[in-house]
C-alpha positions as CSV (number, residue, x, y, z in Angstrom):
1,X,204.9,-82.1,32.1
2,X,206.9,-80.4,29.6
3,X,210.6,-80.7,28.7
4,X,211.5,-77.1,29.2
5,X,210.0,-77.5,32.8
6,X,211.1,-80.4,33.6
7,X,214.4,-79.3,32.2
8,X,214.0,-76.2,34.5
9,X,213.0,-79.0,37.0
10,X,216.9,-80.9,36.9
11,X,218.5,-77.8,36.8
12,X,217.4,-76.3,39.8
13,X,218.1,-80.0,41.7
14,X,221.5,-79.8,40.8
15,X,221.8,-76.1,42.2
16,X,220.3,-77.7,45.8
17,X,223.0,-81.0,45.3
18,X,225.6,-78.3,44.7
19,X,224.6,-76.1,47.3
20,X,224.6,-79.1,49.9
21,X,227.8,-80.4,48.6
22,X,229.8,-76.9,48.6
23,X,229.6,-76.7,45.2
24,X,231.9,-80.0,44.6
25,X,233.2,-80.7,41.3
26,X,231.1,-80.0,38.0
27,X,232.0,-82.7,35.9
28,X,230.9,-84.8,39.5
29,X,227.6,-83.0,39.5
30,X,226.9,-83.5,35.6
31,X,227.3,-87.0,36.3
32,X,225.4,-87.6,39.0
33,X,222.8,-85.6,37.2
34,X,223.2,-88.3,34.2
35,X,222.5,-91.2,36.4
36,X,219.3,-89.8,38.0
37,X,217.9,-89.1,34.5
38,X,218.9,-92.5,33.2
39,X,217.0,-93.7,36.9
40,X,214.0,-92.1,35.9
41,X,213.9,-93.3,32.6
42,X,214.2,-97.0,33.7
43,X,212.0,-96.7,35.9
44,X,209.1,-94.5,33.6
45,X,210.2,-97.4,30.6
46,X,209.5,-100.0,33.5
47,X,206.2,-98.7,34.6
48,X,204.8,-98.4,31.2
49,X,205.7,-101.9,30.0
50,X,204.2,-102.9,33.6
51,X,200.8,-100.7,33.4
52,X,197.8,-100.2,31.3
53,X,196.5,-97.0,30.0
54,X,193.9,-96.2,32.8
55,X,196.6,-97.4,35.7
56,X,199.0,-95.0,34.6
57,X,196.5,-92.6,34.5
58,X,195.6,-93.2,37.7
59,X,199.1,-93.6,39.0
60,X,199.7,-89.6,38.0
61,X,196.8,-88.2,39.4
62,X,197.5,-89.8,42.9
63,X,201.6,-88.6,42.5
64,X,199.5,-85.2,41.9
65,X,198.0,-85.6,45.1
66,X,200.4,-87.5,47.1
67,X,203.6,-87.0,45.7
68,X,205.1,-89.4,48.5
69,X,202.8,-92.3,48.4
70,X,202.8,-92.4,43.9
71,X,206.6,-92.4,44.8
72,X,206.4,-94.7,47.0
73,X,203.4,-97.0,44.5
74,X,206.0,-96.5,41.4
75,X,208.9,-98.1,43.5
76,X,207.2,-101.0,44.4
77,X,205.5,-101.4,40.9
78,X,209.3,-101.2,39.9
79,X,211.0,-103.8,42.1
80,X,208.1,-106.2,41.5
81,X,208.1,-105.9,37.5
82,X,212.4,-106.1,38.2
83,X,211.8,-109.9,40.5
84,X,209.7,-111.1,37.8
85,X,206.2,-111.1,39.8
86,X,204.3,-108.5,37.2
87,X,203.4,-111.6,34.6
88,X,200.6,-109.4,32.9
89,X,199.9,-105.7,32.5
90,X,198.6,-104.4,35.8
91,X,195.0,-103.1,35.4
92,X,193.5,-99.7,36.8
93,X,191.3,-102.0,40.1
94,X,194.9,-104.3,40.6
95,X,196.3,-101.1,40.6
96,X,193.6,-100.0,43.1
97,X,193.7,-103.3,45.4
98,X,197.8,-102.4,45.2
99,X,196.8,-99.1,46.8
100,X,194.7,-100.0,49.4
101,X,197.3,-103.0,50.4
102,X,199.4,-99.9,50.6
103,X,197.2,-97.2,53.0
104,X,197.2,-100.3,55.3
105,X,201.0,-100.3,55.6
106,X,201.6,-96.4,56.0
107,X,200.8,-95.1,59.3
108,X,198.0,-92.8,60.0
109,X,198.7,-89.3,60.9
110,X,196.5,-88.4,63.6
111,X,195.3,-84.9,62.8
112,X,193.3,-83.4,65.4
113,X,191.6,-80.1,65.5
114,X,191.4,-77.8,69.2
115,X,188.7,-74.9,69.0
116,X,189.4,-72.6,71.7
117,X,186.3,-71.3,72.8
118,X,187.7,-68.0,74.8
119,X,189.7,-66.4,71.2
120,X,186.5,-67.4,69.5
121,X,184.3,-65.8,72.2
122,X,181.6,-67.9,71.6
123,X,181.3,-68.9,74.9
124,X,177.9,-70.0,76.0
125,X,178.6,-68.0,79.8
126,X,178.3,-64.5,77.9
127,X,174.8,-64.5,76.9
128,X,173.6,-61.7,78.6
129,X,172.4,-62.7,81.9
């Protein structure tokens, strides 16, 4: 993501936060944005130190396809690094194992497909007997 795109997203988020809080004090909103930016920078620096390039690329791909899962894994890695559980850089294979454990923890959403034969006009009774 290029810097102008990132800045545009930040401005949209700032406008959204201001709308939620009734406009609020501009200085307070700016301070909040600075805190968010600092937290993001800290998270990115921790991830850069904790992950190999291949693992980082895989995590970015996951974030594109499933943002909530990517954010959860990022936060998990940051917590592990801050607690001293990461001794060496996490390789792509170790990241895959971590993702598999996250997949087991996350509840699976039950998706069902309902096919209404009457609406589709595919009823076998209408075959012209």
